LUMLUMDREN-2810 file (N, C-alpha, C; in Angstrom, 1 decimal):
<atoms>
<atom><aa>X</aa><ch>A</ch><at>N</at><xx>25.0</xx><yy>10.9</yy><zz>34.2</zz></atom>
<atom><aa>X</aa><ch>A</ch><at>CA</at><xx>23.7</xx><yy>10.4</yy><zz>33.7</zz></atom>
<atom><aa>X</aa><ch>A</ch><at>C</at><xx>23.7</xx><yy>10.6</yy><zz>32.2</zz></atom>
<atom><aa>X</aa><ch>A</ch><at>N</at><xx>23.1</xx><yy>9.6</yy><zz>31.5</zz></atom>
<atom><aa>X</aa><ch>A</ch><at>CA</at><xx>23.0</xx><yy>9.7</yy><zz>30.1</zz></atom>
<atom><aa>X</aa><ch>A</ch><at>C</at><xx>21.8</xx><yy>10.6</yy><zz>29.7</zz></atom>
<atom><aa>X</aa><ch>A</ch><at>N</at><xx>22.0</xx><yy>11.3</yy><zz>28.7</zz></atom>
<atom><aa>X</aa><ch>A</ch><at>CA</at><xx>20.9</xx><yy>12.2</yy><zz>28.3</zz></atom>
<atom><aa>X</aa><ch>A</ch><at>C</at><xx>20.4</xx><yy>11.7</yy><zz>26.9</zz></atom>
<atom><aa>X</aa><ch>A</ch><at>N</at><xx>19.1</xx><yy>11.4</yy><zz>26.9</zz></atom>
<atom><aa>X</aa><ch>A</ch><at>CA</at><xx>18.4</xx><yy>10.8</yy><zz>25.8</zz></atom>
<atom><aa>X</aa><ch>A</ch><at>C</at><xx>17.6</xx><yy>11.9</yy><zz>25.1</zz></atom>
<atom><aa>X</aa><ch>A</ch><at>N</at><xx>17.7</xx><yy>12.1</yy><zz>23.8</zz></atom>
<atom><aa>X</aa><ch>A</ch><at>CA</at><xx>16.9</xx><yy>13.1</yy><zz>23.1</zz></atom>
<atom><aa>X</aa><ch>A</ch><at>C</at><xx>15.6</xx><yy>12.4</yy><zz>22.6</zz></atom>
<atom><aa>X</aa><ch>A</ch><at>N</at><xx>14.6</xx><yy>13.1</yy><zz>22.7</zz></atom>
<atom><aa>X</aa><ch>A</ch><at>CA</at><xx>13.3</xx><yy>12.6</yy><zz>22.1</zz></atom>
<atom><aa>X</aa><ch>A</ch><at>C</at><xx>13.3</xx><yy>12.9</yy><zz>20.6</zz></atom>
<atom><aa>X</aa><ch>A</ch><at>N</at><xx>13.2</xx><yy>11.9</yy><zz>19.8</zz></atom>
<atom><aa>X</aa><ch>A</ch><at>CA</at><xx>13.2</xx><yy>12.0</yy><zz>18.4</zz></atom>
<atom><aa>X</aa><ch>A</ch><at>C</at><xx>11.7</xx><yy>12.0</yy><zz>17.9</zz></atom>
<atom><aa>X</aa><ch>A</ch><at>N</at><xx>11.3</xx><yy>13.0</yy><zz>17.2</zz></atom>
<atom><aa>X</aa><ch>A</ch><at>CA</at><xx>10.0</xx><yy>13.1</yy><zz>16.6</zz></atom>
<atom><aa>X</aa><ch>A</ch><at>C</at><xx>9.8</xx><yy>12.3</yy><zz>15.3</zz></atom>
<atom><aa>X</aa><ch>A</ch><at>N</at><xx>8.8</xx><yy>11.4</yy><zz>15.3</zz></atom>
<atom><aa>X</aa><ch>A</ch><at>CA</at><xx>8.5</xx><yy>10.6</yy><zz>14.2</zz></atom>
<atom><aa>X</aa><ch>A</ch><at>C</at><xx>7.4</xx><yy>11.2</yy><zz>13.3</zz></atom>
<atom><aa>X</aa><ch>A</ch><at>N</at><xx>7.1</xx><yy>12.5</yy><zz>13.5</zz></atom>
<atom><aa>X</aa><ch>A</ch><at>CA</at><xx>6.1</xx><yy>13.1</yy><zz>12.7</zz></atom>
<atom><aa>X</aa><ch>A</ch><at>C</at><xx>6.2</xx><yy>13.1</yy><zz>11.2</zz></atom>
<atom><aa>X</aa><ch>A</ch><at>N</at><xx>7.5</xx><yy>13.3</yy><zz>10.8</zz></atom>
<atom><aa>X</aa><ch>A</ch><at>CA</at><xx>7.9</xx><yy>13.3</yy><zz>9.3</zz></atom>
<atom><aa>X</aa><ch>A</ch><at>C</at><xx>7.5</xx><yy>11.9</yy><zz>8.8</zz></atom>
<atom><aa>X</aa><ch>A</ch><at>N</at><xx>8.0</xx><yy>10.8</yy><zz>9.5</zz></atom>
<atom><aa>X</aa><ch>A</ch><at>CA</at><xx>7.9</xx><yy>9.5</yy><zz>9.0</zz></atom>
<atom><aa>X</aa><ch>A</ch><at>C</at><xx>6.3</xx><yy>9.1</yy><zz>9.0</zz></atom>
<atom><aa>X</aa><ch>A</ch><at>N</at><xx>5.6</xx><yy>9.5</yy><zz>10.0</zz></atom>
<atom><aa>X</aa><ch>A</ch><at>CA</at><xx>4.2</xx><yy>9.2</yy><zz>10.0</zz></atom>
<atom><aa>X</aa><ch>A</ch><at>C</at><xx>3.5</xx><yy>9.8</yy><zz>8.9</zz></atom>
<atom><aa>X</aa><ch>A</ch><at>N</at><xx>3.7</xx><yy>11.1</yy><zz>8.5</zz></atom>
<atom><aa>X</aa><ch>A</ch><at>CA</at><xx>3.1</xx><yy>11.8</yy><zz>7.4</zz></atom>
<atom><aa>X</aa><ch>A</ch><at>C</at><xx>3.5</xx><yy>11.1</yy><zz>6.1</zz></atom>
<atom><aa>X</aa><ch>A</ch><at>N</at><xx>4.7</xx><yy>10.7</yy><zz>6.0</zz></atom>
<atom><aa>X</aa><ch>A</ch><at>CA</at><xx>5.2</xx><yy>10.0</yy><zz>4.8</zz></atom>
<atom><aa>X</aa><ch>A</ch><at>C</at><xx>4.4</xx><yy>8.7</yy><zz>4.6</zz></atom>
<atom><aa>X</aa><ch>A</ch><at>N</at><xx>4.4</xx><yy>7.9</yy><zz>5.7</zz></atom>
<atom><aa>X</aa><ch>A</ch><at>CA</at><xx>3.6</xx><yy>6.6</yy><zz>5.6</zz></atom>
<atom><aa>X</aa><ch>A</ch><at>C</at><xx>2.2</xx><yy>6.9</yy><zz>5.3</zz></atom>
<atom><aa>X</aa><ch>A</ch><at>N</at><xx>1.5</xx><yy>8.0</yy><zz>5.9</zz></atom>
<atom><aa>X</aa><ch>A</ch><at>CA</at><xx>0.2</xx><yy>8.3</yy><zz>5.6</zz></atom>
<atom><aa>X</aa><ch>A</ch><at>C</at><xx>0.0</xx><yy>8.7</yy><zz>4.1</zz></atom>
<atom><aa>X</aa><ch>A</ch><at>N</at><xx>0.9</xx><yy>9.4</yy><zz>3.6</zz></atom>
<atom><aa>X</aa><ch>A</ch><at>CA</at><xx>0.8</xx><yy>9.8</yy><zz>2.1</zz></atom>
<atom><aa>X</aa><ch>A</ch><at>C</at><xx>1.0</xx><yy>8.6</yy><zz>1.2</zz></atom>
<atom><aa>X</aa><ch>A</ch><at>N</at><xx>2.0</xx><yy>7.8</yy><zz>1.5</zz></atom>
<atom><aa>X</aa><ch>A</ch><at>CA</at><xx>2.2</xx><yy>6.7</yy><zz>0.7</zz></atom>
<atom><aa>X</aa><ch>A</ch><at>C</at><xx>1.0</xx><yy>5.7</yy><zz>0.7</zz></atom>
<atom><aa>X</aa><ch>A</ch><at>N</at><xx>0.5</xx><yy>5.5</yy><zz>1.8</zz></atom>
<atom><aa>X</aa><ch>A</ch><at>CA</at><xx>-0.7</xx><yy>4.5</yy><zz>1.9</zz></atom>
<atom><aa>X</aa><ch>A</ch><at>C</at><xx>-1.9</xx><yy>5.1</yy><zz>1.4</zz></atom>
<atom><aa>X</aa><ch>A</ch><at>N</at><xx>-2.0</xx><yy>6.4</yy><zz>1.4</zz></atom>
<atom><aa>X</aa><ch>A</ch><at>CA</at><xx>-3.2</xx><yy>7.1</yy><zz>0.7</zz></atom>
<atom><aa>X</aa><ch>A</ch><at>C</at><xx>-3.1</xx><yy>7.0</yy><zz>-0.8</zz></atom>
<atom><aa>X</aa><ch>A</ch><at>N</at><xx>-1.9</xx><yy>7.1</yy><zz>-1.3</zz></atom>
<atom><aa>X</aa><ch>A</ch><at>CA</at><xx>-1.7</xx><yy>7.0</yy><zz>-2.8</zz></atom>
<atom><aa>X</aa><ch>A</ch><at>C</at><xx>-2.0</xx><yy>5.6</yy><zz>-3.2</zz></atom>
<atom><aa>X</aa><ch>A</ch><at>N</at><xx>-1.5</xx><yy>4.6</yy><zz>-2.5</zz></atom>
<atom><aa>X</aa><ch>A</ch><at>CA</at><xx>-1.8</xx><yy>3.2</yy><zz>-2.9</zz></atom>
<atom><aa>X</aa><ch>A</ch><at>C</at><xx>-3.3</xx><yy>2.9</yy><zz>-2.8</zz></atom>
<atom><aa>X</aa><ch>A</ch><at>N</at><xx>-4.0</xx><yy>3.5</yy><zz>-1.8</zz></atom>
<atom><aa>X</aa><ch>A</ch><at>CA</at><xx>-5.4</xx><yy>3.2</yy><zz>-1.6</zz></atom>
<atom><aa>X</aa><ch>A</ch><at>C</at><xx>-6.2</xx><yy>3.9</yy><zz>-2.8</zz></atom>
<atom><aa>X</aa><ch>A</ch><at>N</at><xx>-5.7</xx><yy>5.1</yy><zz>-3.1</zz></atom>
<atom><aa>X</aa><ch>A</ch><at>CA</at><xx>-6.4</xx><yy>5.8</yy><zz>-4.3</zz></atom>
<atom><aa>X</aa><ch>A</ch><at>C</at><xx>-6.2</xx><yy>5.0</yy><zz>-5.6</zz></atom>
<atom><aa>X</aa><ch>A</ch><at>N</at><xx>-5.1</xx><yy>4.4</yy><zz>-5.8</zz></atom>
<atom><aa>X</aa><ch>A</ch><at>CA</at><xx>-4.8</xx><yy>3.6</yy><zz>-6.9</zz></atom>
<atom><aa>X</aa><ch>A</ch><at>C</at><xx>-5.8</xx><yy>2.4</yy><zz>-6.9</zz></atom>
<atom><aa>X</aa><ch>A</ch><at>N</at><xx>-5.9</xx><yy>1.8</yy><zz>-5.7</zz></atom>
<atom><aa>X</aa><ch>A</ch><at>CA</at><xx>-6.8</xx><yy>0.6</yy><zz>-5.6</zz></atom>
<atom><aa>X</aa><ch>A</ch><at>C</at><xx>-8.3</xx><yy>1.0</yy><zz>-5.9</zz></atom>
<atom><aa>X</aa><ch>A</ch><at>N</at><xx>-8.7</xx><yy>2.1</yy><zz>-5.4</zz></atom>
<atom><aa>X</aa><ch>A</ch><at>CA</at><xx>-10.1</xx><yy>2.6</yy><zz>-5.6</zz></atom>
<atom><aa>X</aa><ch>A</ch><at>C</at><xx>-10.2</xx><yy>2.9</yy><zz>-7.1</zz></atom>
<atom><aa>X</aa><ch>A</ch><at>N</at><xx>-9.3</xx><yy>3.5</yy><zz>-7.8</zz></atom>
<atom><aa>X</aa><ch>A</ch><at>CA</at><xx>-9.4</xx><yy>3.8</yy><zz>-9.1</zz></atom>
<atom><aa>X</aa><ch>A</ch><at>C</at><xx>-9.5</xx><yy>2.5</yy><zz>-10.0</zz></atom>
<atom><aa>X</aa><ch>A</ch><at>N</at><xx>-8.6</xx><yy>1.5</yy><zz>-9.7</zz></atom>
<atom><aa>X</aa><ch>A</ch><at>CA</at><xx>-8.7</xx><yy>0.3</yy><zz>-10.4</zz></atom>
<atom><aa>X</aa><ch>A</ch><at>C</at><xx>-10.0</xx><yy>-0.4</yy><zz>-10.1</zz></atom>
<atom><aa>X</aa><ch>A</ch><at>N</at><xx>-10.5</xx><yy>-0.4</yy><zz>-9.0</zz></atom>
<atom><aa>X</aa><ch>A</ch><at>CA</at><xx>-11.8</xx><yy>-1.1</yy><zz>-8.6</zz></atom>
<atom><aa>X</aa><ch>A</ch><at>C</at><xx>-12.9</xx><yy>-0.5</yy><zz>-9.3</zz></atom>
<atom><aa>X</aa><ch>A</ch><at>N</at><xx>-12.9</xx><yy>0.9</yy><zz>-9.5</zz></atom>
<atom><aa>X</aa><ch>A</ch><at>CA</at><xx>-14.0</xx><yy>1.6</yy><zz>-10.2</zz></atom>
<atom><aa>X</aa><ch>A</ch><at>C</at><xx>-14.0</xx><yy>1.3</yy><zz>-11.7</zz></atom>
<atom><aa>X</aa><ch>A</ch><at>N</at><xx>-12.8</xx><yy>1.5</yy><zz>-12.3</zz></atom>
<atom><aa>X</aa><ch>A</ch><at>CA</at><xx>-12.6</xx><yy>1.5</yy><zz>-13.7</zz></atom>
<atom><aa>X</aa><ch>A</ch><at>C</at><xx>-12.3</xx><yy>0.2</yy><zz>-14.3</zz></atom>
<atom><aa>X</aa><ch>A</ch><at>N</at><xx>-11.8</xx><yy>-0.8</yy><zz>-13.5</zz></atom>
<atom><aa>X</aa><ch>A</ch><at>CA</at><xx>-11.4</xx><yy>-2.1</yy><zz>-14.0</zz></atom>
<atom><aa>X</aa><ch>A</ch><at>C</at><xx>-10.9</xx><yy>-2.2</yy><zz>-15.4</zz></atom>
<atom><aa>X</aa><ch>A</ch><at>N</at><xx>-9.6</xx><yy>-1.7</yy><zz>-15.6</zz></atom>
<atom><aa>X</aa><ch>A</ch><at>CA</at><xx>-9.0</xx><yy>-1.7</yy><zz>-16.9</zz></atom>
<atom><aa>X</aa><ch>A</ch><at>C</at><xx>-9.0</xx><yy>-3.1</yy><zz>-17.5</zz></atom>
<atom><aa>X</aa><ch>A</ch><at>N</at><xx>-9.5</xx><yy>-3.1</yy><zz>-18.8</zz></atom>
<atom><aa>X</aa><ch>A</ch><at>CA</at><xx>-9.6</xx><yy>-4.4</yy><zz>-19.5</zz></atom>
<atom><aa>X</aa><ch>A</ch><at>C</at><xx>-8.3</xx><yy>-5.1</yy><zz>-19.6</zz></atom>
<atom><aa>X</aa><ch>A</ch><at>N</at><xx>-7.2</xx><yy>-4.4</yy><zz>-19.7</zz></atom>
<atom><aa>X</aa><ch>A</ch><at>CA</at><xx>-5.9</xx><yy>-4.9</yy><zz>-19.8</zz></atom>
<atom><aa>X</aa><ch>A</ch><at>C</at><xx>-5.6</xx><yy>-5.8</yy><zz>-18.5</zz></atom>
<atom><aa>X</aa><ch>A</ch><at>N</at><xx>-6.1</xx><yy>-5.5</yy><zz>-17.4</zz></atom>
<atom><aa>X</aa><ch>A</ch><at>CA</at><xx>-5.9</xx><yy>-6.2</yy><zz>-16.2</zz></atom>
<atom><aa>X</aa><ch>A</ch><at>C</at><xx>-7.0</xx><yy>-7.1</yy><zz>-15.9</zz></atom>
<atom><aa>X</aa><ch>A</ch><at>N</at><xx>-8.2</xx><yy>-6.7</yy><zz>-16.2</zz></atom>
<atom><aa>X</aa><ch>A</ch><at>CA</at><xx>-9.4</xx><yy>-7.5</yy><zz>-15.8</zz></atom>
<atom><aa>X</aa><ch>A</ch><at>C</at><xx>-9.5</xx><yy>-8.7</yy><zz>-16.8</zz></atom>
<atom><aa>X</aa><ch>A</ch><at>N</at><xx>-9.1</xx><yy>-8.6</yy><zz>-18.0</zz></atom>
<atom><aa>X</aa><ch>A</ch><at>CA</at><xx>-9.3</xx><yy>-9.6</yy><zz>-19.0</zz></atom>
<atom><aa>X</aa><ch>A</ch><at>C</at><xx>-8.2</xx><yy>-10.7</yy><zz>-19.0</zz></atom>
<atom><aa>X</aa><ch>A</ch><at>N</at><xx>-7.1</xx><yy>-10.4</yy><zz>-18.4</zz></atom>
<atom><aa>X</aa><ch>A</ch><at>CA</at><xx>-5.9</xx><yy>-11.4</yy><zz>-18.4</zz></atom>
<atom><aa>X</aa><ch>A</ch><at>C</at><xx>-6.1</xx><yy>-12.3</yy><zz>-17.1</zz></atom>
<atom><aa>X</aa><ch>A</ch><at>N</at><xx>-5.8</xx><yy>-13.5</yy><zz>-17.4</zz></atom>
<atom><aa>X</aa><ch>A</ch><at>CA</at><xx>-5.8</xx><yy>-14.6</yy><zz>-16.3</zz></atom>
<atom><aa>X</aa><ch>A</ch><at>C</at><xx>-4.4</xx><yy>-15.1</yy><zz>-16.1</zz></atom>
<atom><aa>X</aa><ch>A</ch><at>N</at><xx>-4.0</xx><yy>-15.1</yy><zz>-14.8</zz></atom>
<atom><aa>X</aa><ch>A</ch><at>CA</at><xx>-2.7</xx><yy>-15.7</yy><zz>-14.4</zz></atom>
<atom><aa>X</aa><ch>A</ch><at>C</at><xx>-3.0</xx><yy>-16.6</yy><zz>-13.2</zz></atom>
<atom><aa>X</aa><ch>A</ch><at>N</at><xx>-2.5</xx><yy>-17.8</yy><zz>-13.3</zz></atom>
<atom><aa>X</aa><ch>A</ch><at>CA</at><xx>-2.7</xx><yy>-18.8</yy><zz>-12.2</zz></atom>
<atom><aa>X</aa><ch>A</ch><at>C</at><xx>-4.1</xx><yy>-18.9</yy><zz>-11.7</zz></atom>
<atom><aa>X</aa><ch>A</ch><at>N</at><xx>-5.1</xx><yy>-18.9</yy><zz>-12.6</zz></atom>
<atom><aa>X</aa><ch>A</ch><at>CA</at><xx>-6.5</xx><yy>-19.0</yy><zz>-12.3</zz></atom>
<atom><aa>X</aa><ch>A</ch><at>C</at><xx>-7.2</xx><yy>-17.8</yy><zz>-11.8</zz></atom>
<atom><aa>X</aa><ch>A</ch><at>N</at><xx>-6.6</xx><yy>-16.7</yy><zz>-11.8</zz></atom>
<atom><aa>X</aa><ch>A</ch><at>CA</at><xx>-7.3</xx><yy>-15.4</yy><zz>-11.4</zz></atom>
<atom><aa>X</aa><ch>A</ch><at>C</at><xx>-7.0</xx><yy>-14.4</yy><zz>-12.4</zz></atom>
<atom><aa>X</aa><ch>A</ch><at>N</at><xx>-7.9</xx><yy>-13.4</yy><zz>-12.5</zz></atom>
<atom><aa>X</aa><ch>A</ch><at>CA</at><xx>-7.5</xx><yy>-12.3</yy><zz>-13.4</zz></atom>
<atom><aa>X</aa><ch>A</ch><at>C</at><xx>-6.4</xx><yy>-11.4</yy><zz>-12.7</zz></atom>
<atom><aa>X</aa><ch>A</ch><at>N</at><xx>-5.7</xx><yy>-10.8</yy><zz>-13.6</zz></atom>
<atom><aa>X</aa><ch>A</ch><at>CA</at><xx>-4.6</xx><yy>-10.0</yy><zz>-13.2</zz></atom>
<atom><aa>X</aa><ch>A</ch><at>C</at><xx>-5.0</xx><yy>-8.9</yy><zz>-12.3</zz></atom>
<atom><aa>X</aa><ch>A</ch><at>N</at><xx>-6.2</xx><yy>-8.3</yy><zz>-12.4</zz></atom>
<atom><aa>X</aa><ch>A</ch><at>CA</at><xx>-6.6</xx><yy>-7.2</yy><zz>-11.5</zz></atom>
<atom><aa>X</aa><ch>A</ch><at>C</at><xx>-6.6</xx><yy>-7.7</yy><zz>-10.1</zz></atom>
<atom><aa>X</aa><ch>A</ch><at>N</at><xx>-7.1</xx><yy>-8.9</yy><zz>-9.9</zz></atom>
<atom><aa>X</aa><ch>A</ch><at>CA</at><xx>-7.2</xx><yy>-9.4</yy><zz>-8.5</zz></atom>
<atom><aa>X</aa><ch>A</ch><at>C</at><xx>-5.7</xx><yy>-9.6</yy><zz>-7.9</zz></atom>
<atom><aa>X</aa><ch>A</ch><at>N</at><xx>-4.8</xx><yy>-10.0</yy><zz>-8.7</zz></atom>
<atom><aa>X</aa><ch>A</ch><at>CA</at><xx>-3.4</xx><yy>-10.2</yy><zz>-8.3</zz></atom>
<atom><aa>X</aa><ch>A</ch><at>C</at><xx>-2.9</xx><yy>-8.8</yy><zz>-8.0</zz></atom>
<atom><aa>X</aa><ch>A</ch><at>N</at><xx>-3.2</xx><yy>-7.8</yy><zz>-8.7</zz></atom>
<atom><aa>X</aa><ch>A</ch><at>CA</at><xx>-2.7</xx><yy>-6.4</yy><zz>-8.3</zz></atom>
<atom><aa>X</aa><ch>A</ch><at>C</at><xx>-3.3</xx><yy>-6.0</yy><zz>-7.0</zz></atom>
<atom><aa>X</aa><ch>A</ch><at>N</at><xx>-4.6</xx><yy>-6.3</yy><zz>-6.8</zz></atom>
<atom><aa>X</aa><ch>A</ch><at>CA</at><xx>-5.2</xx><yy>-5.9</yy><zz>-5.5</zz></atom>
<atom><aa>X</aa><ch>A</ch><at>C</at><xx>-4.5</xx><yy>-6.7</yy><zz>-4.3</zz></atom>
<atom><aa>X</aa><ch>A</ch><at>N</at><xx>-4.2</xx><yy>-8.0</yy><zz>-4.5</zz></atom>
<atom><aa>X</aa><ch>A</ch><at>CA</at><xx>-3.5</xx><yy>-8.7</yy><zz>-3.5</zz></atom>
<atom><aa>X</aa><ch>A</ch><at>C</at><xx>-2.1</xx><yy>-8.1</yy><zz>-3.2</zz></atom>
<atom><aa>X</aa><ch>A</ch><at>N</at><xx>-1.4</xx><yy>-7.9</yy><zz>-4.3</zz></atom>
<atom><aa>X</aa><ch>A</ch><at>CA</at><xx>-0.1</xx><yy>-7.3</yy><zz>-4.1</zz></atom>
<atom><aa>X</aa><ch>A</ch><at>C</at><xx>-0.1</xx><yy>-6.0</yy><zz>-3.4</zz></atom>
<atom><aa>X</aa><ch>A</ch><at>N</at><xx>-1.0</xx><yy>-5.1</yy><zz>-3.8</zz></atom>
<atom><aa>X</aa><ch>A</ch><at>CA</at><xx>-1.0</xx><yy>-3.7</yy><zz>-3.1</zz></atom>
<atom><aa>X</aa><ch>A</ch><at>C</at><xx>-1.5</xx><yy>-3.9</yy><zz>-1.7</zz></atom>
<atom><aa>X</aa><ch>A</ch><at>N</at><xx>-2.4</xx><yy>-4.9</yy><zz>-1.4</zz></atom>
<atom><aa>X</aa><ch>A</ch><at>CA</at><xx>-2.8</xx><yy>-5.0</yy><zz>0.0</zz></atom>
<atom><aa>X</aa><ch>A</ch><at>C</at><xx>-1.7</xx><yy>-5.6</yy><zz>0.9</zz></atom>
<atom><aa>X</aa><ch>A</ch><at>N</at><xx>-0.9</xx><yy>-6.6</yy><zz>0.3</zz></atom>
<atom><aa>X</aa><ch>A</ch><at>CA</at><xx>0.2</xx><yy>-7.1</yy><zz>1.1</zz></atom>
<atom><aa>X</aa><ch>A</ch><at>C</at><xx>1.3</xx><yy>-5.9</yy><zz>1.3</zz></atom>
<atom><aa>X</aa><ch>A</ch><at>N</at><xx>1.5</xx><yy>-5.1</yy><zz>0.2</zz></atom>
<atom><aa>X</aa><ch>A</ch><at>CA</at><xx>2.5</xx><yy>-4.1</yy><zz>0.4</zz></atom>
<atom><aa>X</aa><ch>A</ch><at>C</at><xx>2.0</xx><yy>-3.1</yy><zz>1.5</zz></atom>
<atom><aa>X</aa><ch>A</ch><at>N</at><xx>0.8</xx><yy>-2.7</yy><zz>1.5</zz></atom>
<atom><aa>X</aa><ch>A</ch><at>CA</at><xx>0.3</xx><yy>-1.9</yy><zz>2.6</zz></atom>
<atom><aa>X</aa><ch>A</ch><at>C</at><xx>0.4</xx><yy>-2.5</yy><zz>3.9</zz></atom>
<atom><aa>X</aa><ch>A</ch><at>N</at><xx>0.1</xx><yy>-3.7</yy><zz>4.1</zz></atom>
<atom><aa>X</aa><ch>A</ch><at>CA</at><xx>0.2</xx><yy>-4.4</yy><zz>5.4</zz></atom>
<atom><aa>X</aa><ch>A</ch><at>C</at><xx>1.7</xx><yy>-4.5</yy><zz>5.8</zz></atom>
<atom><aa>X</aa><ch>A</ch><at>N</at><xx>2.5</xx><yy>-4.8</yy><zz>5.0</zz></atom>
<atom><aa>X</aa><ch>A</ch><at>CA</at><xx>4.0</xx><yy>-4.9</yy><zz>5.2</zz></atom>
<atom><aa>X</aa><ch>A</ch><at>C</at><xx>4.5</xx><yy>-3.5</yy><zz>5.6</zz></atom>
<atom><aa>X</aa><ch>A</ch><at>N</at><xx>4.2</xx><yy>-2.5</yy><zz>4.9</zz></atom>
<atom><aa>X</aa><ch>A</ch><at>CA</at><xx>4.6</xx><yy>-1.2</yy><zz>5.2</zz></atom>
<atom><aa>X</aa><ch>A</ch><at>C</at><xx>4.2</xx><yy>-0.6</yy><zz>6.6</zz></atom>
<atom><aa>X</aa><ch>A</ch><at>N</at><xx>2.9</xx><yy>-0.9</yy><zz>6.9</zz></atom>
<atom><aa>X</aa><ch>A</ch><at>CA</at><xx>2.4</xx><yy>-0.6</yy><zz>8.2</zz></atom>
<atom><aa>X</aa><ch>A</ch><at>C</at><xx>3.2</xx><yy>-1.3</yy><zz>9.3</zz></atom>
<atom><aa>X</aa><ch>A</ch><at>N</at><xx>3.4</xx><yy>-2.6</yy><zz>9.2</zz></atom>
<atom><aa>X</aa><ch>A</ch><at>CA</at><xx>4.2</xx><yy>-3.4</yy><zz>10.2</zz></atom>
<atom><aa>X</aa><ch>A</ch><at>C</at><xx>5.7</xx><yy>-2.8</yy><zz>10.2</zz></atom>
<atom><aa>X</aa><ch>A</ch><at>N</at><xx>6.2</xx><yy>-2.6</yy><zz>9.1</zz></atom>
<atom><aa>X</aa><ch>A</ch><at>CA</at><xx>7.6</xx><yy>-2.1</yy><zz>9.1</zz></atom>
<atom><aa>X</aa><ch>A</ch><at>C</at><xx>7.8</xx><yy>-0.7</yy><zz>9.7</zz></atom>
<atom><aa>X</aa><ch>A</ch><at>N</at><xx>6.8</xx><yy>0.1</yy><zz>9.4</zz></atom>
<atom><aa>X</aa><ch>A</ch><at>CA</at><xx>6.9</xx><yy>1.5</yy><zz>9.9</zz></atom>
<atom><aa>X</aa><ch>A</ch><at>C</at><xx>6.6</xx><yy>1.7</yy><zz>11.4</zz></atom>
<atom><aa>X</aa><ch>A</ch><at>N</at><xx>5.7</xx><yy>0.9</yy><zz>11.9</zz></atom>
<atom><aa>X</aa><ch>A</ch><at>CA</at><xx>5.2</xx><yy>1.2</yy><zz>13.2</zz></atom>
<atom><aa>X</aa><ch>A</ch><at>C</at><xx>5.4</xx><yy>0.1</yy><zz>14.3</zz></atom>
<atom><aa>X</aa><ch>A</ch><at>N</at><xx>6.0</xx><yy>-1.0</yy><zz>13.9</zz></atom>
<atom><aa>X</aa><ch>A</ch><at>CA</at><xx>6.3</xx><yy>-2.1</yy><zz>14.9</zz></atom>
<atom><aa>X</aa><ch>A</ch><at>C</at><xx>7.7</xx><yy>-2.1</yy><zz>15.2</zz></atom>
</atoms>
């Protein structure tokens, strides 16, 4: 009979939690302070701050799917 070891993913879960928390804190900070360097620049019809939010949101969604699916 084959013996299968149970591998704990606790370390990976805490790493993902920490990474996503840091990204969320960055998003909140940017949303509250709205740095003029990002808010005043326009790229492809939107200000750069919105692009940063979109990129960070896609990063978080991708990382959740990659880590847990």
